[in-house]
N, C-alpha and C positions, 0 to 999 in steps of 0.2 A: 476671464481677463487675468493676466498675470503681471505683477509689478515687481521689479527687482531693483533695489538700490544697493550699490556696492562701491567700495573705494578701490582705487587702482593707483599705485604710486607712479606709474608710467604716464598717467594723464595729468595735464596741467591743472585741471579743476580738482583732481583728487576724488571725484565722484562720478559714477555712471548711473543714469536712471533709464531703465528699460520699461516700456509699456508694451505688452504683447496681448492682443486679442486673439485667443486661440480658436475662435470660431472659423471654420473653413468656409471660404468663399471662392467663387470663380472669377478670374481676371482674364480679360481678352486684351491682347496687345502684342508687342514685338519683343522678342528675346534677342539680345545682341551679346556676343561673346568676343572678347579681344584682350590680349595681353594678360591673361589669367583672371579677368574680371567678367562676371555674368551680370548683365543689366536687363531690367524689364521696363518697357515704356507702356503705361496703361493707356489703352485706346480711348477710354471714356474721360479720364481726367488729364491725360498727357503728362502725368507725374512719372518720374523715373525712380526705380527702386533697385538697390543691390539685391542679388538673389542668393539664397542658400538652398541646397538640395540635400537634406539630412538622410534621405532614404536611397540615395543614388551613389554609385561609384563615380567619383569626379573624373577620373581618367577616361572611363567609358562614355561619360556624358560629353566631354570635350571631343572625343572621337566621333560621337554621333553628330554633334553640331557641325564639325568640320566636314564630315561625310555628306551631310545634307546641303550645307551652304557653300562648301568648297573653298571658303576663305573666312578669315576673321572679320568682324565688324559688318557682317551682312545680316540684315534684319529677317527674322523668321517669325511669322505670325503664329501665335500659340494661344491656347486656352490653358491657363495655369490654375490649379486648385491649391489653395494654401491660405496662409494668414500673414498679417503684417506685424512686424516687430519694430517699434520706434525707439531710437536712442535719443532722449530729449536734450541732453547737453550738447551733443554734436549735431543735432537736428538731422539725423540720418535714419531712413526707413528701409527695412529689408523685407523682401517677400520670401517667406519660408514656404517652399514648394513641396507639397506632398504627392502631387501627380500632375502630369501635363499631357497635352495633345497638340501635335503640330497641325496647324490649319492650312497654312499657305507659305510658300517660299517666294519672297520678293524676286521678281525678274524671271521666274520660271513659267508663269502663265498657267499653272495647273493648280 
């Protein structure tokens, strides 16, 4: 587990508190990309997380998503391996993805 407390003049509160459990887990759910934002909806909890892919080239990742789904905002069922990072002040959780597998593309029937 990693905890980071830092000040940022740009934020209203002046403080940012991050809690990050770096233990890798598998998450199954839907990856949705649109307008520059990657979102993951967890199948088990139905919670939504922002996503970060530190090991991937983001331009290539967007090209992959659009090649598979053919449009933005089209859910792609995936198994993501990674960990969660929680920003406590803004109540925002981010899934840090180390690896992923595409399981099913909605509407394709395959």
